[in-house]
GUBAMAR-532548 format. One line per 3 residues: number of its first residue (from 1); their letters; for each residue x, y, z of N, C-alpha, C. Coordinates in pm, 1 decimal. Each point is the difference from the previous one (the first is absolute). Layout:
NUM	a	X,Y,Z,X,Y,Z,X,Y,Z ~ ...
This chain:
1	xxx	-524.8,1671.0,18365.5,-130.6,-30.3,-59.7,-3.1,-145.1,-46.2 ~ -98.2,-75.6,46.4,-9.5,-140.9,-35.4,-65.1,-16.3,-137.1 ~ 54.9,-92.3,-77.9,-57.9,-29.8,-130.6,-105.3,-107.5,18.7
4	xxx	-120.0,26.5,-46.7,-110.4,-95.4,15.7,25.7,-125.0,-83.3 ~ -6.4,-116.2,63.5,26.4,-125.4,-71.9,-114.0,-28.8,-96.2 ~ 35.9,-59.4,-114.2,-99.4,-29.7,-101.7,-87.2,-116.7,45.0
7	xxx	-130.6,15.2,-17.2,-92.9,-105.6,40.9,19.7,-123.3,-86.9 ~ -15.6,-116.4,62.7,15.3,-124.4,-74.5,-126.3,-29.7,-80.3 ~ 18.0,-73.3,-108.1,-113.0,-41.9,-83.1,-66.3,-117.7,69.3
10	xxx	-127.7,13.5,34.3,-72.4,-105.2,72.4,-56.7,-102.0,-99.0 ~ 41.6,-125.2,17.7,-36.8,-106.6,-93.9,-83.1,-107.3,69.1 ~ -100.6,-49.3,-70.6,-86.1,-109.1,50.0,10.9,-116.1,-98.0
13	xxx	17.5,-122.6,52.1,18.0,-118.9,-83.5,-124.7,-87.1,-1.5 ~ -39.8,-46.6,-119.7,-112.1,-93.3,-12.8,46.9,-119.1,-82.7 ~ 17.4,-114.4,66.8,45.6,-121.3,-68.7,-39.5,-119.6,85.2
16	xxx	-49.7,-105.4,-64.3,-46.5,-116.3,76.8,112.5,-95.1,38.9 ~ 122.2,27.0,-45.2,113.1,-86.0,36.0,82.9,66.7,110.2 ~ -0.4,-57.6,120.8,74.9,58.5,112.2,148.0,20.1,-31.4
19	xxx	59.4,-95.8,-71.6,142.7,9.6,-30.3,29.0,121.1,-89.4 ~ -90.7,27.5,-93.0,17.9,115.6,-88.3,-11.1,128.7,80.5 ~ -102.5,7.7,85.5,-16.7,120.1,82.0,121.6,22.1,89.7
22	xxx	48.1,-108.8,60.4,115.6,12.0,90.1,122.9,46.9,-76.1 ~ 20.0,-57.1,-120.2,116.7,38.6,-79.2,-5.2,145.5,-43.1 ~ -116.1,43.1,-46.8,-14.8,139.1,-43.0,14.4,93.8,119.1
25	xxx	-66.0,-36.0,111.9,7.8,84.1,119.1,144.4,12.9,48.1 ~ 70.5,-111.3,4.1,138.5,1.8,47.9,87.8,88.2,-86.8 ~ -20.2,-8.5,-131.2,81.6,81.8,-89.7,-34.6,147.7,13.3
28	xxx	-129.1,30.7,4.4,-40.9,140.2,5.9,44.2,68.1,128.6 ~ 8.6,-77.0,108.3,43.1,59.9,126.8,146.4,43.1,-4.3 ~ 74.1,-50.4,-99.1,139.8,41.4,-14.9,11.0,130.4,-78.9
31	xxx	-110.6,43.7,-56.6,-1.9,123.7,-77.7,-39.1,116.1,91.0 ~ 87.0,93.1,16.3,-24.9,108.8,93.7,-120.5,85.5,-29.6 ~ -43.3,1.3,-124.9,-109.9,88.9,-38.1,-136.0,-68.5,1.3
34	xxx	-4.5,-128.3,37.6,-124.4,-77.2,-6.0,-32.0,-60.8,136.7 ~ -128.2,-0.3,35.6,-45.2,-64.1,123.6,-123.3,-84.3,-30.7 ~ 3.1,-129.0,36.6,-114.9,-88.6,-19.3,-94.8,20.3,117.8
37	xxx	-121.0,48.6,-26.8,-94.5,34.8,106.6,-110.4,-103.8,18.9 ~ 1.9,-104.5,-81.9,-101.8,-103.4,15.0,5.9,-100.3,-111.9 ~ -71.1,-112.5,18.7,-4.9,-102.6,-102.9,-125.7,-83.9,15.4
40	xxx	-37.8,-66.2,-107.1,-119.9,-82.7,0.9,19.7,-119.1,-93.5 ~ -72.6,-109.3,30.4,12.2,-122.0,-79.0,-110.2,-13.8,-104.5 ~ -107.1,78.0,13.1,-109.2,-9.1,-95.9,-74.7,132.5,-8.9
43	xxx	-101.0,3.6,-87.3,-72.6,123.9,-22.9,-78.7,46.0,122.5 ~ -60.5,-94.8,72.6,-80.3,35.0,117.2,87.2,65.7,106.8 ~ 113.8,-61.6,28.7,91.6,54.9,100.7,55.0,135.0,-45.2
46	xxx	31.3,10.1,-129.3,54.6,125.3,-51.9,-100.0,114.5,13.3 ~ -123.1,-23.1,-43.0,-101.7,104.6,5.8,-31.3,40.6,144.0 ~ 5.0,-96.5,91.8,-25.8,29.5,141.3,113.4,83.5,58.9
49	xxx	123.1,-40.2,-23.3,114.1,69.3,59.0,23.5,137.3,-62.1 ~ -28.6,11.8,-128.8,28.4,125.9,-68.1,-93.3,112.4,41.3 ~ -106.2,-34.8,71.8,-88.5,103.5,51.8,62.4,66.9,123.1
52	xxx	102.8,-64.6,56.6,63.4,51.0,121.4,136.4,63.3,-26.0 ~ 66.2,-42.1,-106.3,130.1,58.2,-32.6,-11.1,76.6,-131.0 ~ 88.9,92.1,-19.4,-2.8,80.4,-122.1,134.4,-10.5,-70.7
55	xxx	19.5,-107.4,-75.4,128.3,-17.5,-68.3,12.5,92.5,-120.6 ~ 122.5,26.3,-38.3,24.5,78.4,-121.2,-3.7,-90.9,-122.4 ~ 48.7,-123.4,18.7,10.4,-95.1,-110.7,-48.2,-137.6,46.3
58	xxx	-77.3,-67.8,-84.8,-44.8,-136.6,28.2,60.5,-92.5,-104.8 ~ 71.8,-102.6,46.2,55.8,-101.1,-90.2,-97.5,-116.4,-2.3 ~ -54.4,-28.6,-117.0,-113.7,-90.8,-11.7,29.9,-121.8,-86.8
61	xxx	-7.1,-117.3,61.1,9.2,-125.1,-76.3,-128.6,-11.7,-82.2 ~ 10.9,-25.9,-129.9,-119.9,-1.2,-83.8,-65.6,-137.4,-8.2 ~ 57.4,-99.8,67.5,-55.1,-135.3,-6.4,-45.3,-50.2,136.9
64	xxx	-77.7,79.3,68.9,-54.3,-42.1,128.7,-108.5,-105.3,-23.1 ~ -15.6,-94.7,92.3,-93.0,-112.4,-19.4,-145.8,39.1,-20.6 ~ -49.4,97.5,76.6,-143.8,26.8,0.2,-45.3,111.0,-94.0
67	xxx	89.9,89.4,-39.0,-42.8,115.6,-77.7,103.6,35.6,-105.7 ~ -48.2,28.0,-119.4,86.5,40.0,-110.6,75.5,128.4,35.8 ~ 127.6,5.4,-38.5,82.1,115.3,33.6,-52.5,130.0,-56.3
70	xxx	-56.6,-6.2,-120.2,-55.2,120.7,-60.0,-117.7,53.9,78.2 ~ -87.7,-90.1,45.0,-116.8,41.8,77.7,42.9,55.8,134.9 ~ 99.1,-64.2,63.9,48.5,51.0,128.0,62.9,137.2,-17.7
73	xxx	72.2,19.7,-109.4,59.9,131.5,-25.8,-107.5,107.0,-7.3 ~ -110.8,-30.9,-66.2,-109.1,97.0,-10.9,-60.9,30.6,137.4 ~ -13.2,-103.6,83.9,-55.8,21.8,134.2,95.9,80.9,87.1
76	xxx	128.2,-29.4,-12.9,99.1,72.5,79.1,1.3,147.7,-37.5 ~ -21.5,30.6,-124.7,-2.3,140.0,-42.8,-116.5,74.8,63.9 ~ -106.0,-73.4,35.1,-114.5,62.4,66.0,25.0,17.6,149.5
79	xxx	63.8,-101.5,61.8,24.2,1.9,144.3,113.5,96.0,36.2 ~ 107.5,-4.3,-76.5,116.6,87.6,25.3,36.5,71.5,-130.9 ~ -80.6,97.2,-39.9,18.3,64.4,-130.6,133.2,72.0,-19.5
82	xxx	64.5,39.2,110.3,125.8,72.8,-13.5,122.4,-92.3,-7.3 ~ -19.9,-128.3,27.0,112.3,-94.1,-2.9,33.9,-38.9,-143.7 ~ 128.3,-18.4,-26.5,44.9,-46.3,-130.9,5.9,-153.3,3.1
85	xxx	-38.6,-63.0,-109.7,-4.7,-146.2,-5.9,106.7,-54.4,-93.8 ~ 71.9,-101.5,48.3,98.0,-69.3,-83.8,-38.5,-146.4,-8.0 ~ -29.1,-48.7,-120.4,-29.5,-142.0,-19.6,130.5,-77.6,10.4
88	xxx	-3.6,-109.7,75.1,119.0,-81.5,25.0,-34.9,-141.9,-41.2 ~ 63.1,-50.5,-105.9,-49.0,-124.0,-58.6,111.1,-88.3,-55.3 ~ -31.2,-129.7,-12.5,92.7,-93.2,-65.6,-16.5,7.5,-151.5
91	xxx	-107.6,63.1,-45.4,-29.7,6.8,-143.1,63.6,122.8,-63.7 ~ 60.5,-19.3,-116.0,64.3,111.1,-69.7,-57.3,22.7,-139.9 ~ -106.9,-70.9,-34.5,-57.4,13.0,-133.2,-86.6,125.8,-10.4
94	xxx	-11.8,54.3,-122.2,-74.3,125.4,-20.0,-142.8,-2.6,51.6 ~ -68.9,-114.8,-13.1,-140.4,-3.8,41.3,-17.2,34.5,147.3 ~ 91.3,-46.2,84.9,-9.1,29.4,142.6,34.7,146.6,27.9
97	xxx	105.6,48.0,-64.1,43.2,137.8,22.4,-108.3,98.4,-43.9 ~ -54.7,-22.5,-119.3,-103.2,89.3,-53.2,-126.1,-4.3,86.4 ~ -39.9,-119.7,39.6,-121.5,-13.0,81.9,13.9,77.1,130.5
100	xxx	115.6,-13.1,65.3,19.2,69.5,126.7,14.4,151.2,-21.2 ~ 64.5,39.8,-109.2,12.9,143.2,-28.6,-137.4,62.9,-15.5 ~ -90.4,-71.4,-64.8,-134.3,53.2,-22.8,-91.8,-20.3,119.8
103	xxx	51.4,-67.9,101.8,-75.9,-13.1,125.4,36.2,111.1,97.3 ~ 97.3,81.8,-38.7,33.2,116.4,81.3,129.3,-5.0,77.4 ~ 83.5,-104.7,-20.8,126.6,-1.9,73.0,95.8,100.9,-62.2
106	xxx	96.3,42.8,78.8,95.8,100.1,-45.3,133.2,-62.2,-42.8 ~ 18.2,-128.2,30.9,123.7,-66.8,-37.1,-17.4,-150.1,-5.9 ~ 97.5,-67.6,-62.7,-5.3,-145.8,-13.3,142.4,-53.2,8.4
109	xxx	23.1,-90.7,96.0,132.8,-58.3,19.0,-13.9,-151.7,6.0 ~ 83.7,-71.2,-73.9,-4.2,-146.6,4.2,83.3,-47.6,118.6 ~ -42.4,-110.3,58.3,62.6,-45.8,123.5,142.8,-50.8,-17.7
112	xxx	35.4,-39.3,-123.4,136.9,-48.5,-18.8,96.3,111.4,-42.2 ~ -47.8,123.9,2.6,88.0,113.6,-30.2,89.3,27.4,120.9 ~ 113.5,65.4,-19.9,85.9,36.0,113.4,-79.0,82.4,101.7
115	xxx	26.5,-22.0,127.9,-73.5,70.4,105.4,9.3,151.6,-13.9 ~ 111.2,46.3,-55.2,17.5,144.8,-17.3,-106.8,58.5,-91.3 ~ -53.8,-81.4,-91.5,-104.3,47.5,-90.9,-127.0,35.5,77.5
118	xxx	-30.0,-77.7,103.2,-119.0,26.7,80.5,15.8,133.1,73.5 ~ 117.7,23.8,54.1,26.2,126.5,68.7,-7.4,116.1,-99.0 ~ 53.4,-21.8,-117.9,-5.5,102.5,-105.2,-145.4,32.2,-34.9
121	xxx	-82.7,-105.3,-8.8,-142.1,19.1,-31.3,-70.3,77.0,111.9 ~ 29.7,-35.5,123.8,-61.3,67.8,114.7,30.4,149.1,-3.9 ~ 124.4,34.1,-21.4,39.6,140.6,-2.6,-61.3,72.6,-119.5
124	xxx	-7.9,-69.9,-112.1,-54.4,62.4,-121.1,-148.0,33.7,15.3 ~ -79.3,-96.1,47.1,-143.9,25.2,11.4,-29.6,94.8,115.7 ~ 78.8,-8.1,105.5,-18.2,91.8,112.8,21.7,144.2,-44.7
127	xxx	92.6,17.1,-93.0,28.7,133.8,-51.5,-99.5,47.3,-104.4 ~ -103.4,-80.7,-23.9,-102.8,40.5,-95.4,15.6,-57.1,-138.3 ~ 100.1,-88.2,-18.7,21.9,-58.3,-131.8,-67.1,-135.6,-16.1
130	xxx	26.9,-61.5,-113.1,-49.4,-133.7,-29.8,120.5,-90.2,-23.9 ~ -15.8,-129.0,28.5,113.4,-91.7,-13.9,-48.4,-130.4,-63.0 ~ 21.6,-12.5,-129.8,-37.6,-120.8,-72.4,118.2,-48.1,-82.6
133	xxx	5.8,-130.2,-31.3,111.4,-51.6,-80.8,13.5,78.3,-130.0 ~ 120.9,44.5,-30.2,20.9,84.7,-117.9,-36.2,-70.7,-130.1 ~ 15.0,-133.2,-3.5,-30.5,-71.6,-123.2,-149.1,-27.5,-17.6
136	xxx	-81.6,50.9,94.5,-145.2,-18.7,-8.4,-70.4,126.9,-48.3 ~ 76.5,102.0,-36.0,-60.1,128.6,-36.6,-102.8,-13.8,-111.6 ~ 34.5,-74.3,-104.3,-91.2,-13.6,-113.7,-128.6,-70.8,38.7
139	xxx	13.1,-103.7,84.2,-118.5,-75.7,41.2,-92.0,86.2,86.5 ~ 58.6,77.4,89.7,-80.0,86.0,87.6,-61.7,113.9,-80.4 ~ 74.7,48.3,-99.6,-47.4,109.9,-81.9,-114.0,-40.5,-92.2
142	xxx	-3.9,-128.8,-38.8,-101.8,-46.0,-94.7,-140.1,19.3,57.0 ~ -97.2,38.4,-84.7,-137.2,16.5,47.3,-53.2,-128.6,58.6 ~ -82.3,12.0,103.7,-58.0,-118.4,62.4,-120.0,-49.8,-76.5
145	xxx	-72.7,-91.3,60.0,-115.8,-58.6,-64.6,-126.6,78.5,30.4 ~ 17.2,116.0,66.4,-114.3,83.5,32.8,-49.8,72.3,-124.0 ~ -114.3,67.8,5.3,-48.8,75.1,-114.4,102.7,99.8,-50.0
148	xxx	-12.7,37.9,-127.5,101.3,84.9,-62.8,13.2,136.4,64.5 ~ -99.8,39.9,79.9,9.0,130.3,66.6,114.1,5.6,98.5 ~ 54.5,-118.8,36.4,112.1,-3.8,93.4,134.9,2.0,-70.1
151	xxx	1.2,-0.1,-133.2,126.0,-5.2,-70.6,65.3,137.2,2.7 ~ 135.8,4.8,10.4,71.2,125.4,16.3,-35.7,106.2,-102.8 ~ -11.9,-35.5,-127.1,-21.8,97.5,-103.6,-133.6,71.1,9.2
154	xxx	-94.6,-55.8,75.0,-132.9,57.0,6.1,-32.7,59.8,136.3 ~ 96.5,10.7,86.3,-21.6,55.2,133.0,13.3,151.7,-3.7 ~ -92.2,67.8,66.5,5.2,145.9,8.2,65.6,39.0,131.7
157	xxx	111.2,71.1,-8.0,72.0,44.7,118.9,-37.1,144.4,31.9 ~ -0.5,31.3,129.5,-24.0,138.2,41.3,124.1,82.7,-31.2 ~ -15.3,129.7,2.9,113.2,88.6,-27.2,112.7,-24.6,100.1
160	xxx	-36.0,-20.1,126.9,101.4,-24.5,102.4,71.3,-133.2,-23.7 ~ -76.2,-102.4,-37.4,61.3,-130.1,-26.4,97.2,8.6,-117.4 ~ -33.5,78.8,-100.2,89.9,17.4,-113.9,128.7,70.7,43.2
163	xxx	-13.4,96.5,90.1,118.3,69.0,52.1,89.4,-95.7,77.0 ~ -62.6,-78.8,87.8,74.9,-96.0,81.3,68.3,-103.0,-89.4 ~ -72.0,-50.3,-99.2,56.2,-100.1,-90.6,119.5,55.0,-75.5
166	xxx	-11.7,122.5,-46.8,111.0,61.2,-72.3,124.8,13.5,86.0 ~ -18.9,38.3,125.6,114.0,15.8,90.9,61.6,-134.4,37.9 ~ -85.1,-100.8,21.4,51.0,-134.2,30.1,82.1,-53.4,-116.5
169	xxx	-47.7,26.3,-121.1,70.8,-47.0,-119.4,136.8,65.9,-14.2 ~ 13.5,120.2,56.3,127.8,70.2,-5.2,94.1,-44.4,110.8 ~ -43.8,-96.6,78.7,87.2,-57.8,101.3,-11.9,59.0,138.4
172	xxx	-100.4,84.0,22.7,-15.8,61.3,131.9,-61.8,-98.6,98.4 ~ 50.6,-0.3,121.6,-56.2,-83.5,106.3,-125.4,68.3,54.3 ~ -76.9,-73.4,80.9,-124.6,54.4,53.3,22.1,131.4,76.7
175	xxx	108.5,7.6,78.2,27.3,121.4,77.2,26.6,118.4,-92.5 ~ 70.9,-28.6,-109.9,31.4,107.3,-94.7,-124.9,43.9,-75.4 ~ -86.3,-96.8,-33.5,-126.4,32.0,-66.3,-85.0,88.4,91.0
178	xxx	-6.1,-38.8,128.6,-78.7,75.7,97.2,51.0,143.3,11.9 ~ 130.6,15.7,8.0,59.1,134.1,12.7,-24.2,82.8,-125.9 ~ 10.7,-63.6,-113.4,-17.9,69.2,-127.6,-142.5,50.3,-16.9
181	xxx	-97.1,-79.5,45.0,-140.9,34.3,-19.7,-63.2,67.6,121.7 ~ 74.9,10.3,109.2,-52.3,63.7,120.0,-106.6,-82.0,70.3 ~ 17.8,-132.9,-2.1,-94.2,-90.1,65.9,75.9,-84.8,101.3
184	xxx	-72.5,-74.0,83.4,65.5,-85.7,98.3,55.6,-124.8,-68.1 ~ 97.8,-62.2,64.9,58.3,-122.5,-54.0,-106.4,-108.8,-8.3 ~ -85.9,-7.5,101.3,-106.9,-100.5,-0.3,-93.2,20.3,-118.6
187	xxx	-31.1,126.6,-33.3,-86.1,27.7,-115.0,68.8,-42.1,-129.5 ~ 129.2,23.9,-8.7,75.7,-41.3,-118.7,-2.5,-151.9,-13.9 ~ 17.2,-70.6,113.0,-4.3,-146.0,-1.3,-137.5,-49.5,-45.2
190	xxx	-104.7,66.3,48.6,-135.8,-39.3,-36.2,-24.2,18.5,-149.2 ~ 47.0,111.7,-54.2,-14.2,22.8,-144.0,71.5,-109.3,-79.0 ~ 117.9,-37.8,48.0,76.4,-103.6,-71.1,-72.8,-133.9,3.8
193	xxx	-55.8,-34.1,115.1,-74.4,-124.7,11.5,-122.5,1.0,-90.9 ~ -70.6,113.2,-3.5,-117.7,11.5,-86.0,38.4,-16.2,-146.8 ~ 113.2,58.3,-37.7,47.0,-12.6,-137.3,27.8,-146.6,-35.3
196	xxx	66.9,-69.9,91.1,32.7,-140.1,-24.4,-125.8,-84.5,-15.7 ~ -99.4,25.6,87.7,-124.3,-77.6,-7.0,-78.9,34.3,-126.1 ~ -9.3,128.9,-30.7,-76.3,43.2,-117.4,56.9,-59.2,-128.9
199	xxx	132.5,3.6,-9.8,65.6,-39.2,-123.4,38.9,-147.3,-4.7 ~ -16.6,-70.4,113.2,46.3,-139.1,9.8,149.7,-8.6,-29.5 ~ 73.9,99.6,46.5,145.3,4.2,-19.1,64.8,8.1,137.8
202	xxx	76.7,-102.1,36.4,51.7,-7.6,136.1,148.6,30.5,13.2 ~ 65.5,41.7,-108.7,142.7,28.2,7.7,28.5,142.0,-46.5 ~ 109.6,56.5,48.9,40.1,134.0,-41.2,32.3,0.4,-149.2
205	xxx	64.5,-108.3,-46.8,33.3,-9.9,-142.2,-126.3,4.3,-85.5 ~ -104.1,-69.2,45.5,-125.6,-1.7,-73.3,-67.2,135.2,-1.5 ~ 1.0,68.5,115.8,-58.9,133.3,9.0,75.9,98.8,-88.8
208	xxx	132.1,-13.6,-1.7,82.4,87.4,-83.7,-30.6,-21.9,-147.8 ~ -12.4,-126.9,-37.6,-32.7,-33.5,-138.8,-134.2,60.6,-39.3 ~ -97.1,-11.0,88.7,-133.1,55.1,-27.9,6.3,152.6,-11.2
211	xxx	75.1,63.7,91.6,11.7,146.1,-2.6,61.8,47.6,-131.2 ~ 99.0,-73.3,-48.8,63.8,35.3,-127.7,-99.4,-14.8,-113.8 ~ -74.7,-110.1,0.6,-98.7,-24.4,-105.4,-107.7,108.1,-3.6
214	xxx	-35.1,50.8,117.8,-106.5,100.3,8.9,52.3,143.4,-8.2 ~ 130.3,15.4,-19.2,57.2,133.3,-12.5,1.0,80.0,128.5 ~ 5.9,-70.7,115.3,-1.4,68.4,129.0,139.5,30.9,51.3
217	xxx	102.2,-39.5,-74.8,137.8,26.2,37.8,81.3,16.9,-126.7 ~ 111.3,70.4,10.4,85.7,21.8,-116.8,106.7,-107.5,-12.8 ~ -6.3,-101.6,85.0,104.2,-103.1,-0.9,10.4,-71.1,-133.4
220	xxx	-113.0,-17.4,-66.3,1.3,-77.1,-123.6,30.3,81.5,-122.4 ~ 21.4,129.9,14.8,26.8,84.4,-115.2,149.3,7.8,-27.0 ~ 35.0,12.7,-123.0,141.9,10.6,-38.1,35.6,147.0,-13.7
223	xxx	96.4,46.4,75.9,34.7,142.1,-5.3,53.0,39.0,-137.2 ~ -28.3,124.1,-40.2,49.1,47.8,-128.4,150.4,20.0,7.3 ~ 70.6,-32.1,-107.3,146.5,16.4,2.5,38.1,146.6,14.2
226	xx	104.8,24.0,75.6,45.6,138.4,19.7,60.2,55.2,-129.1 ~ -28.0,125.2,-24.6,53.8,63.7,-119.5,134.6,62.8,29.8
């Protein structure tokens, strides 16, 4: 009986610097689990090509000449809604990370980070997770400049979202959440994305903190001493 080989993660590159695209492509081709299925130098080329290919992950330079990275991220989510987006940038300051997180990307990697970090991000977001710098949790968690109805403390979650949040806070992966609740993995991923957008919280640590504050998990409780 033949064992079915695992499908490779299909990646699309968007960067206006040919040398950067070549370097990333060359490195990713050495990774057995990743396949580069296309690339583009600007937003026009990216939007045109992405109508023909269906990548799992898009690596997006946020400083393209003609269009702001945040705006392109929003357009890409409309054109290829099932693709995961990773912002790829020379900037490491909170303002850039937060802006891209709130534009709908699933991860953020700085260009001077070790190449292995990019592969780690690809695998993480492909699996339904989020990948942002750990030291940016507080900045991403902070309420944005939008009306107060978008602030975490005032958001109304559905019963299902509360269930999903509680399980995520307990450390369950999307597949485990899906099995526990009797839903598909894709549905579990969608609930997680909705939670992140609703609460403006893009990290697991942030979601866990919120779940503890709202009493949706027992993680924050101190067990009674044994008698």
